[in-house]
N, C-alpha and C positions, 0 to 999 in steps of 0.2 A: 153760539157766542156767550150765552148766559152760563153755560156749562164751564167755559174757560174762566169766567169770573170767579166761580166757586172753587174750582180745582187749582187755580194758580197759587194761592197761598199754601195749599197742601204740598204742591210740587216743590215750592221753595223750601218748605220745612224739610222735606225729604233730601233735597240737595245739600242743605246746610248740615243735616245729620250725617250724610255720606262724607262730607269734608271733615267733620269733627272725628268721625271714625278713622278716616285715612290718617289724620294727624296723630291721633292716639296710637294707632298701629305703628306709625313711623317712630314715635317716641318709645314705645315698648319693645319693638322688634328690630329696630335699625342697629345692626351689629356694630358699625363704626361708631355710632352714638354711644352705645353701651361701653365699647372699648375706651372711648375718650373719658367717659365718666369714671371708669375703673382707674385709669391713669391719674386723673385729677384727684380722686379719692386717695390713692396711694401717696401722691405728692403732699396732700394735706396731712396725712398721717406721719410721713417722714419729717415734715417740718414741725411736728408736734402741735398742729393747729386743731386736731380732733383727738379725742381719747381712743385707746385701742378698742374698747368695747363697741363704740359707735362705728369705728372703722370696720370691725369684723361683721357687724350687723348689716351695714350697707354693702360691704363686699359680697356677703352671702346673697343678698337680694339681687345685686347686679349679676352675679354668676348664675343665678337661677334664670334671670331674664335672658342672659346670653345663651344658656343651654336651650331655652324655649325658642329663641330666635333662630339658632342653628338648626333645631329640629324642624321648625316651620320652613326654613330655607330648603332643607333637604326634601321635605314633602312637596314643596312647589317644584323643585327640580324633577323629582320623580313623576309628578303629574305632567310636566311639560314633555318629558321624554316619552311617556306613555302615549300622549296625544300624537306625537310625531311618527309613531310606529304604525 
């Protein structure tokens, strides 16, 4: 019983940390989210709401994230198919 009193706060911290990591991964690696941001960025540029330099910098960053997300997706797919064999 006393053991639970001391470990409960730590378990809560670990659970919160896991949720934060999941949300960060979703933000960084969610392909549809990245695609939406690319479209939004392009619209801002076409409407002259952001300068070309900023557009190019942000586009490059998003494309790097997109490539990493696709690579991660392929690795997950490969791992799933290997487990089924």
